[in-house]
Residue frames as a rotation matrix with the C-alpha (Angstrom) as fourth column:
UNK 1
-0.223 -0.315 0.923 184.45
-0.816 0.578 0.000 218.30
-0.533 -0.753 -0.385 84.77
UNK 2
-0.573 -0.069 -0.817 184.83
-0.641 0.658 0.394 214.86
0.510 0.750 -0.421 83.09
UNK 3
0.470 0.849 -0.241 182.36
-0.538 0.492 0.684 212.04
0.699 -0.192 0.688 83.83
UNK 4
0.093 -0.509 -0.856 185.13
0.514 0.760 -0.397 210.13
0.853 -0.403 0.332 85.73
UNK 5
-0.877 -0.412 0.248 185.61
0.055 -0.597 -0.800 213.07
0.478 -0.688 0.546 88.08
UNK 6
-0.167 0.908 0.383 181.85
-0.855 -0.327 0.403 213.26
0.492 -0.261 0.831 88.70
UNK 7
0.566 0.405 -0.718 181.58
-0.141 0.906 0.400 209.56
0.813 -0.125 0.569 89.34
UNK 8
-0.355 -0.792 -0.496 184.61
0.499 0.288 -0.817 209.67
0.790 -0.538 0.294 91.68
UNK 9
-0.798 0.112 0.592 182.94
-0.446 -0.771 -0.455 212.42
0.405 -0.627 0.665 93.72
UNK 10
0.239 0.971 -0.024 179.73
-0.784 0.208 0.585 210.40
0.573 -0.121 0.810 93.91
UNK 11
0.376 -0.219 -0.901 181.64
0.287 0.951 -0.112 207.37
0.881 -0.216 0.420 95.14
UNK 12
-0.724 -0.689 0.032 183.51
0.234 -0.288 -0.929 209.38
0.649 -0.665 0.370 97.70
UNK 13
-0.444 0.673 0.591 180.21
-0.817 -0.575 0.041 210.77
0.367 -0.465 0.805 99.07
UNK 14
0.545 0.663 -0.513 178.72
-0.431 0.746 0.508 207.26
0.719 -0.056 0.693 99.25
UNK 15
-0.018 -0.677 -0.736 181.77
0.504 0.630 -0.591 205.90
0.864 -0.381 0.329 101.05
UNK 16
-0.852 -0.315 0.418 181.75
-0.115 -0.666 -0.737 208.83
0.511 -0.676 0.531 103.52
UNK 17
-0.044 0.926 0.374 178.09
-0.859 -0.227 0.459 208.35
0.510 -0.301 0.806 104.28
UNK 18
0.608 0.204 -0.767 178.54
0.044 0.956 0.290 204.67
0.793 -0.210 0.572 105.10
UNK 19
-0.411 -0.839 -0.357 181.59
0.524 0.103 -0.845 205.52
0.746 -0.535 0.397 107.29
UNK 20
-0.823 0.062 0.565 179.64
-0.375 -0.805 -0.459 208.22
0.426 -0.590 0.686 109.17
UNK 21
0.059 0.953 0.296 176.34
-0.949 -0.039 0.314 206.46
0.311 -0.299 0.902 109.61
UNK 22
-0.717 -0.362 0.596 177.49
-0.553 0.815 -0.171 202.84
-0.424 -0.452 -0.785 109.92
UNK 23
0.288 0.871 0.397 174.59
-0.199 0.460 -0.865 201.79
-0.937 0.171 0.306 107.66
UNK 24
-0.487 -0.413 0.770 175.01
0.561 0.528 0.638 199.89
-0.670 0.742 -0.025 104.37
UNK 25
0.091 0.490 -0.867 174.08
-0.524 -0.716 -0.460 201.58
-0.847 0.496 0.192 101.10
UNK 26
-0.104 -0.050 0.993 173.23
0.711 0.695 0.110 200.28
-0.696 0.717 -0.037 97.60
UNK 27
-0.019 0.054 -0.998 173.72
-0.546 -0.837 -0.034 202.26
-0.838 0.544 0.045 94.37
UNK 28
0.307 0.092 0.947 172.86
0.695 0.658 -0.289 201.29
-0.650 0.747 0.138 90.76
UNK 29
0.190 -0.245 -0.951 174.56
-0.504 -0.855 0.120 202.80
-0.842 0.456 -0.286 87.74
UNK 30
0.899 0.058 0.435 175.09
0.353 0.492 -0.796 202.28
-0.260 0.869 0.422 84.05
UNK 31
-0.121 -0.980 -0.158 178.53
0.305 -0.188 0.933 202.27
-0.945 0.065 0.322 82.50
UNK 32
-0.117 0.053 -0.992 179.19
-0.723 -0.689 0.048 203.93
-0.681 0.723 0.119 79.12
UNK 33
-0.897 -0.277 -0.343 179.34
-0.438 0.651 0.620 200.50
0.052 0.707 -0.705 77.48
UNK 34
-0.140 0.958 -0.249 175.71
-0.695 0.084 0.714 199.84
0.705 0.273 0.654 78.46
UNK 35
-0.420 -0.029 -0.907 176.33
0.426 0.876 -0.225 197.50
0.802 -0.481 -0.356 81.34
UNK 36
0.411 0.612 0.676 174.28
-0.422 -0.529 0.736 197.88
0.808 -0.588 0.041 84.55
UNK 37
-0.486 -0.752 -0.446 175.95
0.199 0.401 -0.894 197.61
0.851 -0.523 -0.045 87.93
UNK 38
0.796 0.598 0.092 174.80
-0.006 -0.144 0.990 197.23
0.605 -0.788 -0.111 91.52
UNK 39
-0.367 -0.928 0.065 177.26
0.018 -0.077 -0.997 198.44
0.930 -0.365 0.045 94.16
UNK 40
0.774 0.553 -0.309 176.79
0.276 0.145 0.950 197.48
0.570 -0.821 -0.040 97.78
UNK 41
-0.332 -0.856 0.397 178.85
-0.192 -0.350 -0.917 199.30
0.924 -0.380 -0.048 100.41
UNK 42
0.742 0.490 -0.457 178.76
0.309 0.355 0.882 197.88
0.594 -0.796 0.112 103.93
UNK 43
0.458 -0.606 0.651 180.59
-0.799 -0.601 0.002 199.09
0.390 -0.521 -0.759 106.98
UNK 44
0.096 -0.532 -0.841 183.35
0.280 0.825 -0.490 196.96
0.955 -0.189 0.229 108.46
UNK 45
0.430 0.289 0.855 182.61
-0.640 -0.570 0.515 197.15
0.636 -0.769 -0.060 112.17
UNK 46
-0.514 -0.396 -0.761 184.00
0.438 0.642 -0.630 196.06
0.737 -0.657 -0.157 115.45
UNK 47
-0.477 0.489 -0.731 181.24
0.743 -0.220 -0.632 196.69
-0.470 -0.844 -0.258 117.93
UNK 48
0.630 0.748 -0.206 179.94
0.560 -0.622 -0.547 200.19
-0.537 0.229 -0.812 117.16
UNK 49
0.121 -0.697 -0.707 183.16
-0.315 -0.702 0.639 201.37
-0.941 0.145 -0.305 115.63
UNK 50
0.974 0.135 0.181 183.43
0.138 0.282 -0.949 201.48
-0.180 0.950 0.257 111.83
UNK 51
0.234 -0.972 0.029 186.96
0.093 0.052 0.994 200.56
-0.968 -0.230 0.102 110.80
UNK 52
-0.836 -0.481 -0.264 186.52
-0.229 -0.131 0.965 200.42
-0.499 0.867 -0.001 107.05
UNK 53
0.177 0.875 -0.450 184.26
-0.872 -0.073 -0.484 199.47
-0.456 0.478 0.751 104.15
UNK 54
-0.572 -0.159 0.805 183.38
0.253 0.899 0.357 196.34
-0.780 0.408 -0.474 102.31
UNK 55
-0.110 0.439 -0.892 182.39
-0.787 -0.587 -0.192 197.03
-0.608 0.680 0.410 98.69
UNK 56
-0.355 0.103 0.929 180.68
0.397 0.916 0.050 194.53
-0.846 0.387 -0.366 96.40
UNK 57
-0.338 0.221 -0.915 180.21
-0.779 -0.612 0.139 195.36
-0.529 0.759 0.379 92.69
UNK 58
-0.355 0.332 0.874 177.78
0.313 0.923 -0.224 193.11
-0.881 0.194 -0.432 90.78
UNK 59
-0.936 0.065 -0.347 177.09
-0.348 -0.338 0.875 193.13
-0.060 0.939 0.339 87.06
UNK 60
-0.384 0.894 0.229 173.29
0.017 0.254 -0.967 193.16
-0.923 -0.368 -0.113 86.79
UNK 61
-0.600 0.099 -0.794 173.12
-0.745 -0.431 0.509 193.55
-0.291 0.897 0.332 82.99
UNK 62
-0.853 0.229 -0.468 171.94
-0.120 0.788 0.604 190.03
0.507 0.572 -0.645 82.11
UNK 63
-0.699 0.611 -0.371 169.51
0.672 0.385 -0.633 189.85
-0.244 -0.691 -0.680 85.05
UNK 64
-0.356 0.593 -0.722 167.83
-0.130 -0.797 -0.590 193.13
-0.925 -0.116 0.361 84.16
UNK 65
-0.674 0.120 -0.729 167.62
-0.738 -0.072 0.671 192.18
0.028 0.990 0.137 80.49
UNK 66
-0.852 0.369 -0.371 165.88
0.308 0.927 0.214 188.92
0.423 0.068 -0.904 81.47
UNK 67
-0.540 0.681 -0.494 163.50
0.552 -0.156 -0.819 190.77
-0.635 -0.715 -0.291 83.76
UNK 68
-0.474 0.360 -0.804 162.64
-0.589 -0.808 -0.015 193.16
-0.655 0.466 0.595 80.98
UNK 69
-0.811 0.146 -0.566 161.92
-0.432 0.504 0.748 190.26
0.394 0.852 -0.345 78.61
UNK 70
-0.746 0.543 -0.385 159.69
0.656 0.699 -0.284 188.56
0.115 -0.464 -0.878 81.20
UNK 71
-0.488 0.563 -0.667 157.88
0.168 -0.689 -0.705 191.82
-0.856 -0.456 0.242 81.82
UNK 72
-0.619 0.247 -0.745 157.18
-0.761 -0.424 0.491 192.22
-0.194 0.871 0.451 78.07
UNK 73
-0.799 0.358 -0.483 155.76
0.030 0.826 0.563 188.70
0.601 0.436 -0.670 77.76
UNK 74
-0.651 0.579 -0.491 153.58
0.735 0.317 -0.600 189.16
-0.192 -0.751 -0.632 80.79
UNK 75
-0.536 0.413 -0.737 152.17
-0.180 -0.908 -0.379 192.50
-0.825 -0.071 0.560 79.42
UNK 76
-0.918 0.240 -0.316 150.96
-0.309 0.069 0.949 190.96
0.249 0.968 0.010 76.18
UNK 77
-0.118 0.955 0.273 147.19
-0.981 -0.069 -0.181 190.60
-0.154 -0.289 0.945 76.10
UNK 78
-0.818 -0.110 0.564 145.98
-0.140 0.990 -0.010 187.09
-0.558 -0.087 -0.825 76.61
UNK 79
-0.451 0.692 -0.563 143.67
-0.791 -0.017 0.612 185.65
0.414 0.722 0.555 74.02
UNK 80
-0.670 0.302 0.678 140.98
-0.386 0.638 -0.666 183.57
-0.634 -0.708 -0.311 75.59
UNK 81
-0.867 0.420 -0.268 138.90
-0.056 0.453 0.890 181.08
0.495 0.786 -0.369 73.85
UNK 82
-0.599 0.733 0.322 135.30
-0.635 -0.190 -0.749 181.72
-0.488 -0.653 0.579 74.82
UNK 83
-0.610 0.434 0.663 132.64
0.495 0.862 -0.108 179.19
-0.619 0.263 -0.740 74.19
UNK 84
-0.947 0.313 -0.065 130.59
-0.227 -0.515 0.827 179.96
0.226 0.798 0.559 71.11
UNK 85
-0.381 0.892 0.241 126.90
-0.361 0.097 -0.928 180.33
-0.851 -0.441 0.285 71.49
UNK 86
-0.883 0.116 0.455 124.92
0.428 0.599 0.677 178.21
-0.194 0.792 -0.579 69.18
UNK 87
-0.716 0.680 -0.158 122.06
-0.697 -0.680 0.228 179.78
0.048 0.273 0.961 67.31
UNK 88
-0.581 0.576 0.576 118.72
-0.061 0.675 -0.736 178.17
-0.812 -0.462 -0.356 68.06
C-alpha cells in the first residue's frame, strides 16, 4: 500500500469520526517535503444534525521551527556573575 493510500484512509477515518460524533478533531502530520501541518476538522451543524464538515489546513512549519529555536535558547545554562569574596 502506498503512503498516499494510507493517508487517504486516515483522513477518511477522521472525517467519519467527526461526522458520527459531531465533535471537532485536530490532527498534525508531516509531509514528505518536511513541512508540518495542522488539520482541524469541524462539524457543519444545524441544531444537532451534522450536515457536513469544515476542514482547515494550516502550515505550522515556521511556527514550530521558531518554537524549537526559542526552546533551545531557554535551555542554555545561564552564567551568573556572583560577587567575589575579598581575602582579608
